[in-house]
N, CA and C of each residue as an Amber inpcrd file, in Angstrom:
protein
   489
   0.8480000  -1.1850000   0.0000000   0.0000000   0.0000000   0.0000000
   0.8850000   1.2360000   0.0000000   0.5660000   2.1690000  -0.8530000
   1.2960000   3.4280000  -0.9220000   0.5720000   4.4250000  -0.0360000
   1.2920000   4.9810000   0.9280000   0.6350000   5.9380000   1.8180000
   0.7590000   7.3460000   1.2520000  -0.2590000   8.0940000   1.4810000
  -0.3060000   9.4600000   0.9810000   0.6860000  10.3320000   1.7480000
   1.2710000  11.2750000   1.0550000   2.1330000  12.2480000   1.7110000
   1.4160000  13.5870000   1.8800000   0.1020000  13.5690000   1.7720000
  -0.6770000  14.7850000   1.9200000  -1.7930000  14.5420000   2.9290000
  -1.6920000  14.9690000   4.1450000  -0.5510000  15.6530000   4.7370000
   0.5520000  14.6510000   5.0910000   1.7270000  15.1620000   5.4240000
   2.8190000  14.2780000   5.8060000   2.4380000  13.4950000   7.0590000
   2.7010000  12.1910000   7.0650000   2.3990000  11.3930000   8.2640000
   3.2180000  11.8780000   9.4600000   2.6890000  11.6920000  10.6750000
   3.3670000  12.1470000  11.8880000   4.7750000  11.5730000  12.0190000
   4.9570000  10.3150000  11.5970000   6.2560000   9.6600000  11.7630000
   7.1990000   9.8940000  10.5820000   6.8650000  10.8330000   9.7010000
   7.6770000  11.0660000   8.5010000   9.1010000  11.4900000   8.8330000
   9.3010000  12.1140000   9.9720000  10.6220000  12.6160000  10.3320000
  11.4050000  11.6260000  11.1900000  10.9970000  10.3680000  11.2060000
  11.7460000   9.3700000  11.9710000  13.1640000   9.2770000  11.4500000
  14.0630000   8.8870000  12.3240000  15.4650000   8.7630000  11.9440000
  15.7720000   7.3340000  11.4890000  16.8170000   7.2290000  10.6590000
  17.2700000   5.9180000  10.2280000  17.8900000   5.1680000  11.4100000
  17.8210000   3.8360000  11.3420000  18.5760000   3.0270000  12.2950000
  20.0440000   3.1100000  11.8940000  20.9410000   2.6600000  12.7560000
  22.3720000   2.6770000  12.4360000  22.6670000   1.8210000  11.2070000
  22.0040000   0.6890000  11.0850000  22.2270000  -0.1860000   9.9310000
  21.7590000   0.5020000   8.6550000  20.5760000   1.1240000   8.6710000
  20.0840000   1.8360000   7.4960000  21.0280000   2.9820000   7.1260000
  21.5240000   3.6890000   8.1150000  22.4430000   4.7940000   7.8510000
  23.7460000   4.2780000   7.2410000  24.2570000   3.1670000   7.7390000
  25.4950000   2.5940000   7.1940000  25.3090000   2.1640000   5.7460000
  24.1700000   1.5430000   5.4560000  23.8790000   1.1390000   4.0710000
  23.7660000   2.3710000   3.1810000  23.0770000   3.3980000   3.6520000
  22.9250000   4.6280000   2.8860000  24.2560000   5.3090000   2.6150000
  25.1180000   5.3630000   3.6190000  26.4350000   5.9890000   3.4370000
  27.2750000   5.2070000   2.4320000  27.2170000   3.9010000   2.4850000
  27.9510000   3.0830000   1.5100000  27.3840000   3.3150000   0.1080000
  26.0680000   3.4030000   0.0040000  25.4280000   3.6410000  -1.2880000
  25.8290000   4.9620000  -1.9070000  26.0740000   5.9690000  -1.0780000
  26.4820000   7.2720000  -1.6040000  27.7900000   7.1900000  -2.3840000
  28.6380000   6.2260000  -2.0400000  29.9050000   6.0540000  -2.7630000
  29.6700000   5.6330000  -4.2130000  28.5050000   5.0640000  -4.4940000
  28.1820000   4.5520000  -5.8300000  27.1830000   5.4370000  -6.5760000
  26.7730000   6.5330000  -5.9610000  25.6930000   7.3510000  -6.5120000
  25.9640000   7.8270000  -7.9350000  27.1380000   8.3500000  -8.2030000
  27.4370000   8.8500000  -9.5520000  27.3920000   7.7140000 -10.5760000
  27.9780000   6.5790000 -10.2330000  27.9660000   5.4210000 -11.1330000
  26.5360000   4.9580000 -11.4040000  25.7290000   4.8420000 -10.3420000
  24.3450000   4.3950000 -10.5050000  23.5310000   5.4010000 -11.3090000
  23.7770000   6.6870000 -11.0780000  23.0540000   7.7210000 -11.8280000
  23.3960000   7.6340000 -13.3150000  24.6620000   7.4600000 -13.6350000
  25.0760000   7.3400000 -15.0480000  24.4390000   6.1190000 -15.7040000
  24.3940000   5.0050000 -14.9850000  23.7860000   3.7980000 -15.5500000
  22.2840000   3.9880000 -15.7470000  21.6300000   4.6250000 -14.7930000
  20.1960000   4.8940000 -14.9180000  19.9370000   5.8050000 -16.1150000
  20.7720000   6.8300000 -16.2920000  20.6200000   7.7290000 -17.4340000
  20.8200000   6.9770000 -18.7480000  21.7860000   6.0730000 -18.7960000
  22.0130000   5.2740000 -20.0070000  20.8130000   4.3640000 -20.2770000
  20.2580000   3.7740000 -19.2230000  19.0710000   2.9300000 -19.3870000
  17.8840000   3.7470000 -19.8860000  17.7380000   4.9580000 -19.3650000
  16.6470000   5.8350000 -19.8170000  16.8190000   6.1840000 -21.2900000
  18.0440000   6.4250000 -21.7300000  18.2810000   6.7340000 -23.1340000
  17.9410000   5.5340000 -24.0240000  18.2490000   4.3260000 -23.5520000
  17.8660000   3.1280000 -24.3160000  16.3460000   3.0170000 -24.4060000
  15.6560000   3.3020000 -23.2950000  14.1960000   3.2380000 -23.2880000
  13.6300000   4.3070000 -24.2100000  14.2010000   5.5120000 -24.1720000
  13.7650000   6.5780000 -25.0860000  13.8890000   6.1270000 -26.5350000
  15.0340000   5.5510000 -26.8830000  15.2650000   5.1050000 -28.2590000
  14.2630000   4.0330000 -28.6610000  13.9190000   3.1700000 -27.7300000
  13.0030000   2.0660000 -28.0300000  11.5500000   2.5240000 -28.1590000
  11.1670000   3.5710000 -27.4240000   9.7500000   3.9610000 -27.3730000
   9.4350000   5.2750000 -28.0900000  10.4380000   6.0770000 -28.3910000
  10.1890000   7.3400000 -29.0930000   9.6010000   7.0670000 -30.4690000
   8.7020000   7.9230000 -30.8670000   8.0960000   7.7890000 -32.1820000
   6.8590000   6.9200000 -32.2060000   6.5310000   6.2640000 -31.0880000
   5.2900000   5.4910000 -31.0460000   4.1240000   6.4670000 -30.9310000
   3.1080000   6.3310000 -31.7680000   1.9630000   7.2440000 -31.6910000
   1.3350000   7.2500000 -30.3000000   1.1970000   8.4480000 -29.7340000
   0.5350000   8.6100000 -28.4430000   1.4100000   8.3530000 -27.2340000
   2.6430000   7.9280000 -27.4320000   3.5460000   7.6760000 -26.3100000
   4.4870000   8.8620000 -26.1710000   4.4900000   9.4540000 -24.9890000
   5.3990000  10.5650000 -24.6930000   6.4460000  10.0840000 -23.7090000
   7.7070000  10.0930000 -24.1320000   8.8060000   9.7640000 -23.2240000
   9.1820000  11.0340000 -22.4640000   9.9260000  10.9130000 -21.3790000
  10.2890000  12.1180000 -20.6150000  11.0310000  13.1420000 -21.4610000
  10.6290000  14.3680000 -21.3130000  11.2680000  15.4690000 -22.0310000
  12.3310000  16.0820000 -21.1220000  13.5100000  16.2720000 -21.6520000
  14.5930000  16.9250000 -20.9220000  15.0600000  18.0970000 -21.7730000
  14.9060000  19.3260000 -21.2780000  15.3760000  20.4810000 -22.0410000
  16.8620000  20.3470000 -22.3660000  17.2910000  20.9030000 -23.4920000
  18.6850000  20.7470000 -23.9360000  19.7280000  21.2370000 -22.9390000
  19.3780000  22.1920000 -22.1130000  20.3520000  22.7410000 -21.1630000
  20.2480000  22.0980000 -19.7730000  19.6140000  20.9310000 -19.6910000
  19.3960000  20.2670000 -18.4080000  19.8010000  18.7980000 -18.4830000
  19.8980000  18.1800000 -17.3120000  20.0770000  16.7320000 -17.2250000
  18.9660000  16.1790000 -16.3530000  18.8070000  14.8900000 -16.3580000
  17.7420000  14.2320000 -15.6080000  18.3670000  13.0210000 -14.9310000
  18.0830000  12.8060000 -13.6650000  18.6070000  11.6340000 -12.9750000
  17.6670000  10.4370000 -13.0760000  16.4560000  10.6590000 -13.5680000
  15.4560000   9.6010000 -13.7550000  15.1660000   8.8470000 -12.4700000
  14.9550000   9.6220000 -11.4060000  14.4300000   9.0140000 -10.1750000
  13.1630000   8.2420000 -10.5330000  12.3660000   8.8230000 -11.4060000
  11.2130000   8.1510000 -11.9840000  11.2480000   8.3910000 -13.4910000
  11.0470000   7.3340000 -14.2440000  10.9590000   7.4500000 -15.7020000
   9.4790000   7.2850000 -16.0270000   8.8440000   8.3830000 -16.3670000
   7.3920000   8.3760000 -16.5610000   7.0290000   8.5400000 -18.0300000
   6.1010000   7.7040000 -18.4690000   5.5740000   7.7400000 -19.8330000
   4.1230000   8.1550000 -19.8130000   3.6990000   8.7530000 -20.8920000
   2.2780000   8.9140000 -21.1640000   1.9590000   7.9150000 -22.2620000
   0.8490000   7.2200000 -22.1180000   0.4610000   6.2100000 -23.1010000
  -0.9350000   6.5180000 -23.6220000  -1.2420000   6.1010000 -24.8500000
  -2.5300000   6.4290000 -25.4550000  -3.6470000   5.4560000 -25.0820000
  -3.3570000   4.4970000 -24.2200000  -4.3430000   3.4810000 -23.8670000
  -4.6630000   3.5730000 -22.3750000  -5.5910000   2.7500000 -21.9270000
  -5.9730000   2.7300000 -20.5260000  -4.7740000   2.2860000 -19.6780000
  -4.3350000   3.1670000 -18.8170000  -3.1440000   2.9110000 -18.0140000
  -3.2970000   1.6760000 -17.1360000  -4.4430000   1.5200000 -16.4910000
  -4.6430000   0.3740000 -15.6000000  -4.5880000  -0.9450000 -16.3620000
  -5.1830000  -0.9690000 -17.5290000  -5.1330000  -2.1860000 -18.3420000
  -3.7120000  -2.4890000 -18.7780000  -2.9750000  -1.4530000 -19.1480000
  -1.5770000  -1.6410000 -19.5390000  -0.7790000  -2.2420000 -18.3770000
  -0.9200000  -1.6750000 -17.1910000  -0.1760000  -2.1700000 -16.0320000
  -0.5450000  -3.6150000 -15.7060000  -1.8330000  -3.9220000 -15.7170000
  -2.2780000  -5.2870000 -15.4140000  -1.7950000  -6.2910000 -16.4490000
  -1.8860000  -5.9280000 -17.7110000  -1.4300000  -6.8420000 -18.7670000
   0.0890000  -7.0070000 -18.7330000   0.8080000  -5.9340000 -18.4300000
   2.2720000  -6.0220000 -18.3620000   2.6990000  -7.0180000 -17.2870000
   1.9710000  -7.0610000 -16.1750000   2.2910000  -8.0290000 -15.1210000
   2.2170000  -9.4580000 -15.6240000   1.2750000  -9.7410000 -16.5320000
   1.1520000 -11.0870000 -17.1070000   2.4010000 -11.4710000 -17.8920000
   3.1540000 -10.4780000 -18.3420000   4.3960000 -10.7160000 -19.0930000
   5.6330000 -10.5330000 -18.2120000   5.4080000 -10.3990000 -16.9050000
   6.5270000 -10.2710000 -15.9740000   7.1600000  -8.9020000 -15.9200000
   6.4480000  -7.8790000 -16.3920000   6.9640000  -6.5080000 -16.3720000
   6.1440000  -5.7110000 -15.3680000   6.8230000  -5.1840000 -14.3620000
   6.1580000  -4.4580000 -13.2910000   6.2500000  -2.9580000 -13.5340000
   5.2140000  -2.4180000 -14.1600000   5.0930000  -0.9730000 -14.3430000
   4.3450000  -0.4390000 -13.1320000   4.4750000   0.8310000 -12.8600000
   3.8170000   1.3990000 -11.6900000   3.0550000   2.6600000 -12.0420000
   2.2730000   3.1230000 -11.0680000   1.5460000   4.3850000 -11.1950000
   1.3200000   4.9380000  -9.7990000   0.7660000   6.1030000  -9.7350000
   0.3590000   6.7560000  -8.4920000   1.4960000   7.1010000  -7.5460000
   2.6780000   7.2640000  -8.0390000   3.7740000   7.7250000  -7.2020000
   4.1790000   9.1370000  -7.5940000   3.4290000   9.7260000  -8.4950000
   3.7430000  11.0740000  -8.9530000   2.8210000  12.0410000  -8.2100000
   3.4010000  12.8060000  -7.3160000   2.6150000  13.7930000  -6.5810000
   2.5620000  15.0860000  -7.3810000   1.3700000  15.6250000  -7.5280000
   1.2000000  16.9180000  -8.1770000   1.2170000  17.9490000  -7.0590000
   2.3920000  18.5150000  -6.8390000   2.6030000  19.3880000  -5.6810000
   1.6550000  20.5760000  -5.6510000   1.2870000  21.0940000  -6.8130000
   0.4180000  22.2730000  -6.8430000  -0.9720000  21.9710000  -6.3030000
  -1.3050000  20.6930000  -6.1080000  -2.6150000  20.3480000  -5.5660000
  -2.5910000  20.2420000  -4.0350000  -1.4390000  20.3950000  -3.4060000
  -1.3450000  20.3390000  -1.9420000  -1.9900000  21.5660000  -1.3260000
  -2.5240000  21.3950000  -0.1470000  -3.1890000  22.4810000   0.5670000
  -2.2840000  23.6960000   0.7390000  -0.9990000  23.4720000   0.8720000
  -0.0700000  24.5810000   1.0830000  -0.1160000  25.5770000  -0.0870000
  -0.5220000  25.1110000  -1.2680000  -0.5940000  25.9820000  -2.4390000
  -2.0090000  26.5170000  -2.6920000  -2.9580000  26.1810000  -1.8200000
  -4.3330000  26.6390000  -2.0050000  -4.3650000  28.1650000  -2.0860000
  -5.0300000  28.6530000  -3.0700000  -5.1530000  30.0940000  -3.2430000
  -3.9870000  30.7390000  -3.9660000  -2.9260000  29.9940000  -4.1420000
  -1.7690000  30.5560000  -4.8540000  -2.0920000  30.6470000  -6.3350000
  -1.6520000  31.6950000  -6.9370000  -1.8880000  31.8720000  -8.3640000
  -0.6540000  31.3940000  -9.1280000  -0.4470000  30.0970000  -9.0840000
   0.7080000  29.4850000  -9.7180000   0.2090000  28.6220000 -10.8660000
   0.7240000  28.8780000 -12.0530000   0.3500000  28.0580000 -13.1950000
   1.2270000  26.8180000 -13.2280000   0.5950000  25.6810000 -13.4150000
   1.3390000  24.4170000 -13.4700000   0.8900000  23.6270000 -14.7000000
   1.2340000  24.1180000 -15.8930000   0.8010000  23.4170000 -17.1020000
   1.3980000  22.0140000 -17.1600000   0.5360000  21.0630000 -17.4260000
   0.9910000  19.6830000 -17.5480000   1.0230000  18.9190000 -16.2480000
   0.7920000  19.5810000 -15.1080000   0.9000000  18.8930000 -13.8180000
  -0.1130000  17.7540000 -13.6950000  -1.3480000  17.9940000 -14.0860000
  -2.3530000  16.9310000 -13.9960000  -2.0300000  15.7930000 -14.9660000
  -1.4160000  16.1410000 -16.0590000  -0.9750000  15.1520000 -17.0360000
   0.0340000  14.2020000 -16.3920000   0.9190000  14.7480000 -15.5500000
   1.9240000  13.9320000 -14.8580000   1.2750000  12.9360000 -13.9120000
   0.1340000  13.3060000 -13.3500000  -0.5470000  12.4110000 -12.4170000
  -1.0740000  11.1530000 -13.1030000  -1.1440000  11.1560000 -14.4100000
  -1.6260000  10.0010000 -15.1700000  -0.4870000   9.1840000 -15.7740000
   0.7120000   9.3900000 -15.2920000   1.8860000   8.7530000 -15.8810000
   1.9980000   7.2710000 -15.5280000   2.6990000   6.5560000 -16.3880000
   3.0940000   5.1660000 -16.1510000   4.5830000   5.2000000 -15.8340000
   4.9600000   4.6180000 -14.7140000   6.3610000   4.5910000 -14.3420000
   7.0010000   3.3050000 -14.8460000   8.1150000   3.4740000 -15.5160000
   8.8150000   2.3730000 -16.1740000  10.1680000   2.1840000 -15.4910000
  10.5500000   0.9510000 -15.1890000  11.8490000   0.7450000 -14.5450000
  13.0130000   1.0100000 -15.4920000  13.9480000   1.8380000 -15.0510000
  15.1950000   2.0880000 -15.7880000  16.3720000   2.1550000 -14.8080000
  16.1760000   1.6940000 -13.5890000  17.1940000   1.8270000 -12.5560000
  18.4920000   1.1150000 -12.9320000  19.5540000   1.4630000 -12.2250000
  20.9070000   1.0430000 -12.5800000  21.1130000  -0.4710000 -12.6020000
  20.3690000  -1.2260000 -11.8450000  20.5770000  -2.6660000 -11.7900000
  20.0850000  -3.4250000 -13.0050000  19.3990000  -2.7470000 -13.9160000
  18.8710000  -3.4200000 -15.1030000  19.9400000  -3.5570000 -16.1790000
  19.8530000  -4.6420000 -16.9120000  20.7680000  -4.8630000 -18.0380000
  20.1180000  -4.3820000 -19.3290000  20.9050000  -4.3670000 -20.3940000
  20.3900000  -4.0190000 -21.7250000  19.2420000  -4.9670000 -22.0980000
  19.3800000  -6.2600000 -21.7920000  18.3170000  -7.2350000 -22.0880000
  17.0400000  -6.9220000 -21.3240000  17.1740000  -6.4990000 -20.0500000
  15.9940000  -6.1180000 -19.2670000  15.2750000  -4.9340000 -19.9140000
  16.0490000  -3.9050000 -20.2790000  15.4630000  -2.7060000 -20.8840000
  14.7560000  -3.0720000 -22.1870000  15.4000000  -3.9020000 -22.9900000
  14.8040000  -4.3290000 -24.2620000  13.5010000  -5.0740000 -24.0180000
  13.4920000  -5.9640000 -23.0390000  12.2790000  -6.7360000 -22.7490000
  11.1430000  -5.8390000 -22.2720000  11.4420000  -4.9260000 -21.3570000
  10.4110000  -4.0040000 -20.8590000   9.8490000  -3.1840000 -22.0250000
  10.7190000  -2.6430000 -22.8590000  10.2770000  -1.8340000 -24.0020000
   9.4460000  -2.6740000 -24.9730000   9.8640000  -3.9090000 -25.2280000
   9.1140000  -4.7860000 -26.1420000   7.7060000  -5.0440000 -25.6200000
   7.5810000  -5.2970000 -24.3250000   6.2550000  -5.5520000 -23.7350000
   5.3930000  -4.2920000 -23.8120000   5.9660000  -3.1400000 -23.4990000
   5.1970000  -1.8910000 -23.5820000   4.7280000  -1.6560000 -25.0120000
   5.6220000  -1.8050000 -25.9840000   5.2490000  -1.6000000 -27.4000000
   4.1340000  -2.5460000 -27.8090000   4.2790000  -3.8200000 -27.4600000
   3.2760000  -4.8070000 -27.8410000   1.9070000  -4.4450000 -27.2470000
   1.8780000  -4.1170000 -25.9610000   0.5980000  -3.8430000 -25.3050000
  -0.0200000  -2.5300000 -25.7720000   0.7870000  -1.5030000 -25.9480000
   0.2480000  -0.2250000 -26.4340000  -0.3620000  -0.4220000 -27.8180000
   0.2620000  -1.2480000 -28.6380000  -0.2770000  -1.5000000 -29.9760000
  -1.5400000  -2.3550000 -29.9490000  -1.7290000  -3.1620000 -28.9000000
  -2.9060000  -4.0350000 -28.7880000  -4.1000000  -3.3540000 -28.1300000
  -3.8470000  -2.5160000 -27.1480000  -4.9310000  -1.9210000 -26.3650000
  -5.5880000  -0.7770000 -27.1280000  -6.9110000  -0.6070000 -26.9320000
  -7.5930000   0.4930000 -27.6260000  -7.0810000   1.8560000 -27.1740000
  -7.0110000   2.7670000 -28.1230000  -6.5700000   4.1370000 -27.8520000
  -7.6940000   4.8780000 -27.1460000  -7.3230000   5.6530000 -26.1200000
  -8.2920000   6.5370000 -25.4690000  -7.8240000   7.9620000 -25.6890000
  -8.7310000   8.9100000 -25.6290000  -8.4020000  10.3030000 -25.8800000
  -7.8040000  10.9160000 -24.6230000  -6.5240000  11.2520000 -24.6770000
  -5.8590000  11.9290000 -23.5470000  -5.2030000  13.1850000 -24.0680000
  -5.3900000  14.3030000 -23.3680000  -4.7920000  15.5460000 -23.8350000
  -3.2890000  15.5500000 -23.6170000  -2.5640000  16.2280000 -24.4860000
  -1.1320000  16.4110000 -24.3180000  -0.9020000  17.4960000 -23.2760000
   0.2300000  17.4700000 -22.5970000   0.5060000  18.5180000 -21.6260000
   0.6930000  19.8590000 -22.3110000   0.3560000  20.9050000 -21.6230000
   0.5140000  22.2490000 -22.1880000   1.9660000  22.5060000 -22.5200000
   2.1950000  23.0900000 -23.6650000   3.5390000  23.4640000 -24.0430000
   4.3550000  22.3400000 -24.6940000   3.7500000  21.1500000 -24.8310000
   4.4710000  20.0330000 -25.4580000   3.7520000  19.6540000 -26.7330000
   4.4690000  19.1050000 -27.6490000   3.8340000  18.6700000 -28.8880000
   3.8890000  17.1680000 -28.9860000
């Protein structure tokens, strides 16, 4: 079960145990390497899925980089059906981990434009983390392509400012 972060749970500020802290500190030594591998995996996924009608891969402005904490796609078919069918092929796609911050109470009444924010809430999260191999990325992309091509297209608006 994914717990909501709106509002933040009372125990959100709990401290790590010594073992968790030791694991985290050791992991920091590998952060740059893992980030580079995740970025390479995301580029492979982009190459595999770009150009599919109705599929939007993550956009990264030319003057920016992306660490791909989450690799989110927009798909032209029913997201829930895609996720359920992907599980039948051993591919675990996710959803509902994208918080639209502008919808939090703290922003109530603020006159802040957030074009595309609601669009992000409908994203499909695709694994591209550093532990995946080229074969894993290829398999995930193949399953997504197959299912997107099989499932009926639904009308979903594009995010503002994107084509």
